N, C-alpha and C positions, 0 to 999 in steps of 0.2 A: 524448485525450478521456476514456478510461475512468477514469483516476485523478481527473481534474477533476470527472467526473460523480458520484463517490462522495459528496462533501460536499453537492452540490446535491440529490441524491436523498434522502440521510439527513435533512438539515436541513429541507428543504421538506416532505417527506412527513410527518415527525413533527409539524411545526408545523401543517400543514393538518389532520392527523388528531386532534390533541389541543388545539391552541391554547395549549399551555403550554410555556414556555421550559425548565422543569425536565426535561421529557421529551426535549427537543432535547439538553440536556446529557447525559442518560442514554444517548441513542442514540450520541452522539459518544464517550462513555466506552466503550461496547460496541465501537465501531469500533477504538479503540486498545487494547482489552483483549488481543487475541491477541499483539501485540508484547510486552506485559508478561509474559504467561504463557509464550509459546513462543519469545521472542527468542533466548535462549541455545541452546535446542535447535535452532532453525533455523540459527544460526551453526555449530553442530557438524555439522549435515547438509551445509551449504555447504562446510565444510572437508574433508569426507570423501569427496565424490563429484565427478564431472565437472560443473562448473558449466554448461557449454554444453548438456549433455544435461538437466540439471535445469531450466534456463530454457526449453528447448524443451518439456519435459513440462509445466511450469507454465503456459506460455501456452496450450497445448492444453487443459489442464484448466480454465483460467479461461474460455476461450471457450465450452466445453461447459457449464460451471456457470452462467454468465450467461444462456446461451440457455435452460437448464432453468428458471432463476428467472423468465425472461420467460414461459415456458409456464405456470408455476405461477400467476403473478399475472394472466395472461390468463383463467384458468379460475375465479378466485375474487376477491371484493372484498379489498382490501388493508387489513388491520387493523394495530393498533399492534405486535403481536407479530411480524407479518411484517416490519415496518421494522426492528425490533430484530434479528431473524434476519438480514436483509439486511446490516445494519451489521456484524454479527459475521463473516459470510462474506466480505464485501469487505475488512474489516480483516485477516482471516487471509491472503487472497490478497496484499494489499499488503505485509504483513510478510514473506512468503516472497519476493516479487518484489524488494523493496528489498535484502534480505540477499544473495540470489543474484546480482542484477544488479551490485552493487558488487564482489562477489568475482570475477565474470567480467571486469569492467573491469580488475581487478588482473591477472588471467591474461593478458589481451591486451596490456596495457602493460608489465608487468613491474615489479619494485620500483623501477627507476630513474625511471620515468615515472608512477608510481602516483598522485601528487598531481595531476598534470595530467589524468590519465584520470578520476579521481573528480570533479574540478572540471567536466570536460566532461559527464559524466553528469548532474551537478546542473544545469548550465546548460540542457542539452537537456530535462530534466524541467520546468524553469521555463518555457521557451519553448513547450513542448507544452501546458502547463496553460492558458495564456492563451487561445488559440483553442479549446482543448478545452472550457473552461468556457462560453464563449459558444455553441459548437455544442450542447453538452449542454442548456443553458438553452432554446435555440430548439426542440430536438427534444422536450424534456419539455413545454414549453408547448403546442406544436402537436399532438403525437401521443401524449403520455402516457408512463407508466412502462414499459409493455411494449416499445414501440419504442425507448425510451432504452436499456433493457437489451440489446436486440438490437444496437443501434449500438455499445454497449460490447463486446459479444461480437465484432462485426465488427472492431473496433479491435485486439483481441487476435489475431484471425486474420491481420490485416495485419502485425502485429508478428512473426508466425511466419515471414514470407517471407524477411527477411534472415538469420534463424537457419538456415532450411533451405538457403539459398543459400550459407552459409558453408562453403567447401570447404577453406580453408587451415587446417591443424591448429594448434591453440592449445595452448601449453604450460600445463599445469595444475599449480598449486602446491597439492598435497594435503598435509594434515597427518595424522599418525597419529591414528586414531580414539580419542577419549577419552571417559570417562564424564562426563556433563553436570555432575554435582555437583563433580567435580574441576576442571572448567573454571570453574565458579562460584567455587570457593575460590581458584583462581589469579587470577581477575579481582578478587576482594575484596582479596587480598594486594597486587596491583598498585595498586589504588585507595588503600590505606593508605600505601604507600611512595612514591607519586608525587604530590607536591603540585600539579603542573601539571595532571595528569589529574583530580585531585580537584576543583580549581577549575573545570575544564571541565565536569565532571559536575554540579556545583551550578548553574553558569550555564545549562546545557542544561535542567535540571529546572525552573528558574524561567521560562525562556523558553517552554517547552512549556506550563506552567500558564497563562501569559498568552495564549498562542496558542489554546488550547482554549477559554478564556473568551471570546475574540473570536469564534470560530466559533459558539459557543452563542448569542451575541447577534445575529449577523449576519442570520439568517433573520427574526427578530422585527423588527429595524430595517427590513429590506427590505419586509416586508409592511405596516408602518405608514406607510412613505413611498409 
């Protein structure tokens, strides 16, 4: 529910507050900004520490942060800068969760079953998003932003339970800690020398551009209909 509620909160609150699609686009750009700025750094962190502990810490921080935002927005009217701030915070949380979650799936499955494990994570995310989006829409319409943020916080608390109950040790594939700039240079060299990876990079870039454009239009279309 929590991830599905991100797009609903950001798009609808921005459109309701400004009535301008350009601000919806700016809010979504802010949401994806942390991945662009800190993606490589987050990957380095995920490679250097225990992913199970990182994920446990991250879910705890996410629950506390969302509850704190609910308290903040309960005490004051929501302005445009509040929505932009919310978009950045949610984007940062999702960037960290995505990186660490996929690395943890690799730890659990191992290199032999890595593809199946990553596919399973992706399928679970899609199946969770469908009822999550509907539930978030109902909560937002009936109870408002504060209760929606509290529900998102509760979803992260629920996600903590299987992590806390995990008693079987997981083999962690740690890499030697490296300077972020050296990892960036290594990625650039691989991109230049690997035509398949380069093609995949360009395809992903184009698909994401189209996807964000669709997200920007969707709240406006929904309100007009």
